[in-house]
C-alpha positions as CSV (number, residue, x, y, z in Angstrom):
1,X,8.3,-21.1,7.0
2,X,5.7,-19.9,4.5
3,X,4.4,-22.3,1.9
4,X,6.2,-21.7,-1.5
5,X,3.2,-20.1,-3.2
6,X,2.5,-17.9,-0.2
7,X,6.2,-17.0,0.0
8,X,6.2,-15.9,-3.6
9,X,3.1,-13.8,-3.1
10,X,4.6,-12.2,-0.1
11,X,7.8,-11.4,-1.9
12,X,5.9,-9.9,-4.9
13,X,3.7,-7.9,-2.5
14,X,6.8,-6.6,-0.6
15,X,8.5,-5.6,-3.9
16,X,5.5,-3.7,-5.3
17,X,4.9,-2.0,-2.0
18,X,8.5,-0.8,-2.1
19,X,7.9,0.6,-5.6
20,X,4.8,2.5,-4.5
21,X,6.5,3.7,-1.3
22,X,9.5,5.1,-3.1
23,X,7.3,6.7,-5.7
24,X,5.2,8.3,-3.0
25,X,8.3,9.6,-1.2
26,X,9.9,10.9,-4.3
27,X,12.9,8.4,-4.3
28,X,12.8,8.0,-8.1
29,X,16.2,6.3,-8.4
30,X,15.0,3.7,-5.8
31,X,11.9,3.1,-8.0
32,X,14.2,2.3,-10.9
33,X,16.5,0.1,-8.9
34,X,13.6,-2.1,-7.5
35,X,11.9,-2.3,-10.9
36,X,15.1,-3.3,-12.6
37,X,15.5,-6.2,-10.2
38,X,11.8,-7.2,-10.7
39,X,12.3,-7.2,-14.5
40,X,15.0,-9.8,-14.2
41,X,12.5,-12.1,-12.5
42,X,9.3,-11.3,-14.4
43,X,10.6,-10.3,-17.8
44,X,9.4,-7.3,-19.8
45,X,6.2,-6.9,-17.9
46,X,4.4,-3.7,-19.3
47,X,3.4,-2.5,-15.8
48,X,7.0,-2.7,-14.6
49,X,8.3,-1.0,-17.7
50,X,5.8,1.8,-17.0
51,X,7.2,2.2,-13.5
52,X,10.7,2.3,-14.8
53,X,9.8,5.1,-17.3
54,X,8.0,6.9,-14.4
55,X,11.2,6.9,-12.3
56,X,13.3,8.1,-15.2
57,X,10.8,10.9,-16.2
58,X,10.5,12.1,-12.6
59,X,14.3,12.6,-12.6
60,X,13.8,14.9,-15.6
61,X,15.5,12.5,-18.0
62,X,12.5,13.1,-20.3
63,X,13.8,11.9,-23.6
64,X,15.0,8.6,-22.2
65,X,11.7,8.2,-20.4
66,X,9.7,8.9,-23.5
67,X,11.7,6.2,-25.4
68,X,11.0,3.7,-22.6
69,X,7.3,4.3,-23.0
70,X,7.2,3.8,-26.7
71,X,7.2,0.0,-26.4
72,X,4.2,-0.1,-24.0
73,X,2.1,2.9,-24.9
74,X,-0.3,0.7,-27.0
75,X,-0.3,-2.3,-24.6
76,X,-3.6,-3.3,-23.1
77,X,-4.2,-1.6,-19.7
78,X,-1.2,0.7,-20.3
79,X,-2.7,3.1,-23.0
80,X,-4.3,5.5,-20.5
81,X,-1.5,5.8,-18.0
82,X,1.2,5.8,-20.6
83,X,-0.5,8.6,-22.5
84,X,-0.8,10.6,-19.3
85,X,2.8,10.0,-18.4
86,X,3.9,11.0,-21.9
87,X,2.0,14.3,-21.6
88,X,3.7,14.9,-18.2
89,X,7.1,14.2,-19.8
90,X,6.4,16.5,-22.8
91,X,5.4,19.3,-20.5
92,X,8.8,18.9,-18.7
93,X,10.7,19.4,-22.0
94,X,12.4,22.7,-22.8
95,X,10.7,22.7,-26.1
96,X,7.1,21.5,-25.7
97,X,5.7,19.4,-28.6
98,X,2.1,20.8,-28.5
99,X,1.0,18.6,-31.4
100,X,2.1,15.5,-29.6
101,X,0.3,16.6,-26.5
102,X,-2.9,17.2,-28.5
103,X,-2.7,13.7,-30.0
104,X,-2.2,12.1,-26.6
105,X,-5.1,14.1,-25.1
106,X,-7.3,12.8,-28.0
107,X,-6.1,9.3,-27.3
108,X,-7.0,9.6,-23.6
109,X,-10.5,10.9,-24.3
110,X,-11.1,7.9,-26.6
111,X,-9.6,5.3,-24.2
112,X,-11.2,6.4,-21.0
113,X,-14.8,5.9,-22.2
114,X,-14.6,2.1,-22.2
115,X,-11.4,1.1,-20.4
116,X,-11.2,-1.7,-17.8
117,X,-10.4,-1.7,-14.1
118,X,-6.6,-2.1,-14.6
119,X,-6.4,0.8,-16.9
120,X,-8.4,2.9,-14.4
121,X,-6.1,1.8,-11.6
122,X,-2.9,2.7,-13.2
123,X,-4.2,6.0,-14.5
124,X,-5.6,6.8,-11.0
125,X,-2.2,5.9,-9.4
126,X,-0.4,8.2,-11.8
127,X,-2.8,11.1,-11.3
128,X,-2.4,10.8,-7.5
129,X,1.4,10.6,-7.6
130,X,1.4,13.8,-9.8
131,X,-0.7,15.6,-7.3
132,X,-4.1,15.4,-9.0
133,X,-6.0,14.0,-6.0
134,X,-9.6,14.8,-7.2
135,X,-9.0,13.4,-10.7
136,X,-7.4,10.3,-9.2
137,X,-10.4,9.8,-6.9
138,X,-12.7,10.0,-9.9
139,X,-10.8,7.3,-11.7
140,X,-10.5,4.9,-8.7
141,X,-14.2,5.5,-8.0
142,X,-15.0,4.2,-11.5
143,X,-12.6,1.3,-11.0
144,X,-14.3,0.3,-7.7
145,X,-17.7,0.3,-9.4
146,X,-16.3,-2.3,-11.8
147,X,-14.5,-4.3,-9.0
148,X,-15.8,-3.2,-5.5
149,X,-13.6,-5.8,-3.7
150,X,-10.3,-4.9,-5.4
151,X,-7.7,-4.7,-2.7
152,X,-5.4,-2.6,-4.9
153,X,-8.3,-0.2,-5.7
154,X,-9.4,0.1,-2.0
155,X,-5.8,0.6,-0.8
156,X,-5.2,3.3,-3.4
157,X,-8.5,5.0,-2.5
158,X,-7.3,5.1,1.1
159,X,-3.9,6.6,0.1
160,X,-5.6,9.3,-2.1
161,X,-7.9,10.4,0.8
162,X,-5.1,10.2,3.4
163,X,-2.7,12.5,1.5
164,X,-5.1,15.1,0.1
165,X,-4.8,17.5,3.0
166,X,-8.5,17.7,3.5
167,X,-9.5,16.4,7.0
168,X,-12.9,15.1,6.0
169,X,-11.2,12.8,3.5
170,X,-8.3,11.9,5.8
171,X,-10.7,10.7,8.5
172,X,-12.5,8.3,6.2
173,X,-9.3,7.0,4.6
174,X,-8.8,4.4,7.3
175,X,-12.1,2.6,6.4
176,X,-10.6,1.6,3.0
177,X,-7.4,0.2,4.7
178,X,-9.6,-1.6,7.2
179,X,-11.7,-3.2,4.5
180,X,-8.5,-4.6,2.8
181,X,-7.0,-5.8,6.1
182,X,-10.2,-7.4,7.4
183,X,-9.9,-10.6,5.5
184,X,-8.2,-13.8,6.6
185,X,-5.4,-13.5,4.0
186,X,-1.9,-13.9,5.4
187,X,0.3,-12.1,5.1
188,X,-1.9,-8.9,5.0
189,X,-1.3,-6.6,2.0
190,X,1.8,-4.5,3.0
191,X,0.7,-1.3,1.3
192,X,-2.6,-1.3,3.2
193,X,-0.7,-1.9,6.5
194,X,1.6,1.0,5.7
195,X,-1.4,3.2,4.8
196,X,-3.2,2.4,8.1
197,X,0.0,3.0,10.1
198,X,0.4,6.4,8.3
199,X,-3.2,7.2,9.2
200,X,-2.5,6.5,12.9
201,X,0.6,8.7,12.6
202,X,-1.5,11.5,11.2
203,X,-3.8,11.3,14.2
204,X,-0.7,11.2,16.5
205,X,-1.7,7.7,17.7
206,X,1.9,6.5,17.8
207,X,1.3,3.3,19.8
208,X,-1.2,1.9,17.3
209,X,1.0,2.9,14.4
210,X,4.0,1.1,16.0
211,X,2.0,-2.0,16.7
212,X,0.9,-2.2,13.0
213,X,4.4,-1.6,11.7
214,X,5.8,-4.3,14.0
215,X,3.3,-6.6,12.4
216,X,4.4,-5.5,8.9
217,X,8.1,-6.0,9.8
218,X,7.3,-9.5,11.1
219,X,5.2,-10.4,8.0
220,X,7.6,-8.9,5.5
221,X,11.2,-9.4,6.9
222,X,13.6,-7.0,5.3
223,X,10.9,-4.6,4.0
224,X,12.7,-1.3,3.9
225,X,9.5,0.8,3.8
226,X,8.1,-0.9,6.9
227,X,11.4,-0.4,8.7
228,X,11.7,3.2,7.7
229,X,8.2,4.0,8.8
230,X,8.8,2.2,12.1
231,X,11.9,4.3,12.6
232,X,9.8,7.5,12.0
233,X,7.3,6.5,14.6
234,X,10.1,5.6,17.1
235,X,11.6,9.0,16.6
236,X,8.2,10.6,17.2
237,X,8.0,8.6,20.4
238,X,11.6,9.4,21.2
239,X,12.1,5.7,21.6
240,X,15.9,5.9,21.2
241,X,16.7,2.4,22.6
242,X,15.0,0.6,19.7
């Protein structure tokens, strides 16, 4: 049995990895469901409220999503990503508020000149999820200059490179996951394990992918993303008995 503090860390790691997995896969209602449960535990955490708004906006419930963002758009570390998400929401509206978009763009230009690593991380994450890989790479590059050992930053850099459909970047994505997974920390960060397994899958190295996902399932019992990815690998292997 994991020590209590390690157990809590593992549960938090598993929950946030689920949020990121569902966001990557486009399961926006699942994002909202997981975040709603986390909000019951952690209260009105601005980052969780951001993810809730993200899930709502990506389901094209733009007015509701914009209202959700109003409470956090000026919170520390949330200004940049909230402004970007608000622009994304406004552009989805039938009637586009050009003036609001201009004001938000001005806010972004002002904020990004001296923002901290968390601001850069959340902004980079949103840019990546909305298909702006090069811009996301730029933001995470700046973040990693401020905090070179950030596991979250390195993991996100790996995912950006892995999913950009440019083989030179895909090939080097695994080094970021390896750097995160190289430490003695137990359990290993789940999102990095999923990323490295996805890298192996992209290289058709199914046995290594399966080994890693078996580790993930053992380290994070009940993790739906780990189980789903394991199922995908088993299907690729035609391992029907499992």
